[in-house]
C-alpha positions as CSV (number, residue, x, y, z in Angstrom):
1,M,37.7,14.4,-58.4
2,G,40.0,17.2,-57.4
3,L,42.0,17.4,-54.2
4,L,39.6,19.9,-52.5
5,A,36.6,17.8,-53.5
6,E,38.2,14.7,-52.1
7,W,39.0,16.5,-48.8
8,R,35.5,17.8,-48.5
9,A,34.0,14.3,-49.2
10,E,36.3,12.8,-46.6
11,R,35.4,15.5,-44.0
12,D,31.7,14.8,-44.8
13,R,32.1,11.1,-44.2
14,R,33.9,11.7,-40.9
15,Q,31.1,14.0,-39.8
16,R,28.5,11.4,-40.7
17,A,30.5,8.8,-38.8
18,A,30.6,11.1,-35.7
19,T,26.9,11.6,-36.0
20,F,26.3,7.9,-36.0
21,V,28.7,7.3,-33.0
22,R,26.8,9.9,-31.0
23,V,23.7,7.7,-31.3
24,L,25.8,4.8,-30.0
25,Y,26.8,6.9,-27.0
26,R,23.3,7.3,-25.7
27,E,23.0,6.1,-22.2
28,P,21.0,2.9,-21.6
29,D,17.5,3.3,-20.3
30,A,17.4,3.3,-16.5
31,A,14.8,0.5,-16.5
32,D,17.1,-1.7,-18.6
33,V,20.0,-1.0,-16.2
34,L,17.9,-1.9,-13.2
35,W,16.7,-5.1,-15.0
36,L,20.2,-6.2,-15.9
37,A,21.5,-5.3,-12.4
38,S,18.8,-7.3,-10.7
39,S,19.0,-10.2,-13.1
40,A,22.7,-10.6,-13.8
41,T,25.1,-8.4,-11.9
42,A,24.0,-9.0,-8.4
43,G,22.6,-5.5,-8.0
44,D,25.7,-3.7,-9.4
45,T,24.1,-1.0,-11.5
46,D,27.4,0.5,-12.5
47,H,28.5,-2.9,-14.0
48,A,25.1,-3.3,-15.7
49,R,25.2,0.2,-17.2
50,W,28.7,-0.4,-18.6
51,E,27.7,-3.7,-20.1
52,L,24.7,-2.1,-21.8
53,R,26.9,0.8,-23.0
54,Y,29.4,-1.7,-24.5
55,A,26.6,-3.7,-26.0
56,R,25.1,-0.7,-27.8
57,R,28.4,0.4,-29.1
58,A,29.3,-3.1,-30.3
59,M,26.0,-3.6,-32.0
60,G,26.5,-0.3,-33.8
61,M,30.0,-1.2,-34.9
62,L,28.7,-4.6,-36.2
63,V,25.8,-2.9,-38.0
64,A,28.3,-0.5,-39.6
65,R,30.5,-3.4,-40.8
66,R,27.6,-5.4,-42.1
67,D,25.1,-2.8,-43.5
68,A,27.2,0.2,-44.7
69,L,26.9,1.2,-48.3
70,D,30.6,2.1,-48.5
71,D,33.5,-0.1,-47.4
72,R,35.1,2.9,-45.7
73,T,32.2,3.5,-43.4
74,A,33.1,0.8,-40.8
75,S,36.7,2.1,-40.6
76,L,35.5,5.7,-40.1
77,V,33.0,4.5,-37.4
78,A,35.7,2.6,-35.6
79,H,38.0,5.6,-35.7
80,E,35.2,7.9,-34.3
81,L,34.3,5.2,-31.7
82,V,37.8,5.2,-30.3
83,E,37.9,9.0,-30.4
84,A,34.7,9.2,-28.5
85,L,35.9,6.7,-26.0
86,S,39.1,8.7,-25.4
87,R,36.9,11.7,-24.6
88,D,34.4,9.8,-22.5
89,P,34.1,11.3,-19.0
90,Q,32.9,8.0,-17.8
91,V,36.3,6.4,-18.4
92,G,38.6,7.1,-15.5
93,S,42.0,8.6,-15.7
94,G,44.5,5.9,-16.7
95,R,41.7,3.5,-17.7
96,M,41.6,4.1,-21.4
97,S,43.5,1.0,-22.4
98,L,41.3,-1.1,-20.1
99,A,38.1,0.5,-21.7
100,E,39.5,-0.2,-25.2
101,R,40.3,-3.8,-24.3
102,Q,36.9,-4.4,-22.8
103,L,35.1,-2.9,-25.8
104,N,37.3,-5.0,-28.2
105,D,36.6,-8.1,-26.2
106,R,32.8,-7.5,-26.4
107,L,33.0,-6.5,-30.1
108,R,34.8,-9.7,-30.9
109,A,32.4,-11.9,-28.8
110,Y,29.3,-10.3,-30.3
111,G,30.7,-10.5,-33.8
112,D,31.5,-14.2,-33.3
113,A,27.9,-14.8,-32.0
114,L,26.5,-12.9,-34.9
115,T,28.4,-14.9,-37.6
116,A,28.4,-18.3,-35.9
117,R,26.7,-21.2,-37.6
118,A,24.7,-23.0,-35.0
119,A,21.3,-24.4,-34.3
120,E,20.6,-21.7,-31.6
121,P,19.0,-18.5,-33.0
122,T,21.2,-15.5,-33.5
123,G,19.3,-13.5,-30.9
124,A,19.9,-16.2,-28.2
125,R,23.7,-16.3,-29.1
126,L,23.9,-12.6,-28.8
127,A,22.0,-12.6,-25.5
128,R,24.4,-15.2,-24.1
129,V,27.3,-12.9,-24.8
130,L,25.6,-10.0,-22.8
131,V,24.7,-12.3,-20.0
132,T,28.1,-14.0,-19.9
133,F,29.9,-10.6,-19.6
134,A,27.4,-9.4,-17.0
135,T,27.5,-12.5,-14.8
136,G,30.8,-14.1,-15.6
137,R,29.1,-17.3,-16.6
138,D,26.7,-18.7,-19.2
139,A,23.0,-18.3,-18.4
140,A,20.3,-20.9,-18.8
141,D,17.3,-18.9,-17.7
142,P,15.2,-18.5,-20.9
143,R,13.4,-15.4,-19.6
144,L,16.8,-13.7,-19.0
145,L,18.0,-14.6,-22.5
146,E,14.8,-13.6,-24.1
147,R,14.9,-10.1,-22.6
148,A,18.6,-9.7,-23.3
149,G,18.0,-10.8,-26.9
150,A,15.1,-8.4,-27.4
151,L,17.2,-5.5,-26.0
152,L,20.2,-6.3,-28.3
153,A,17.8,-6.6,-31.3
154,Q,16.5,-3.1,-30.3
155,Y,20.1,-1.8,-30.2
156,M,20.7,-3.2,-33.6
157,D,17.5,-1.8,-35.0
158,E,18.4,1.7,-33.6
159,A,21.9,1.5,-35.0
160,N,20.6,0.5,-38.4
161,A,18.2,3.4,-38.5
162,A,21.0,5.8,-37.3
163,L,23.3,4.4,-40.0
164,R,20.7,5.0,-42.7
165,D,20.0,8.5,-41.3
166,A,23.7,9.4,-41.3
167,F,24.9,7.7,-44.5
168,G,21.7,7.2,-46.6
169,V,19.9,4.3,-48.1
170,A,20.9,2.2,-51.0
171,S,19.1,3.0,-54.2
172,L,19.1,0.4,-57.0
173,P,17.2,0.4,-60.3
174,E,14.1,-1.7,-60.1
175,D,14.8,-3.5,-63.4
176,L,18.3,-4.7,-62.5
177,P,19.6,-7.1,-59.8
178,P,22.3,-5.7,-57.5
179,S,25.0,-7.8,-59.1
180,A,24.4,-6.0,-62.4
181,V,25.2,-2.6,-60.9
182,V,28.9,-1.7,-60.7
183,Q,30.1,1.6,-59.2
184,G,26.8,3.3,-60.0
185,R,26.7,2.2,-63.6
186,A,24.6,-0.7,-65.1
187,R,26.5,-3.2,-67.2
């Protein structure tokens, strides 16, 4: 591939990542904000809204890491996510490093919950992360965890659909297992 073709391909991948990140920047539904505020943040809708924003972005980043067709996708998405955060009008002046740290803390916690080996289902582990960040403590209310888990599953489903829309769907020959396909060529 020539230099110009490589440049165009890289620009196309960056544009696809930016398209994906725009989906992650959708505001949470007002009903979900009110639910989390009344259930976990002692009525603080601003805190609830931020937790749901961070949750959607973290779920999207984790989906990009886990489900992308190209290893570079997660890196491109991370770059675009930081760029979008730096332009976010919701982040106050002088608060960028705090916002980055908070997003990274949540990304790490959700990632740990997603990959942990435990008897508790993945959705419940993810829900505990959301509730813990919202309340400052672990939650035992099964209804709260159930709704939080369902909301995070929805965020992951939406992120996965957006990832496929932006970057495409894997296409494998029906007669070969994935392990038999190397860089687009069958062995």
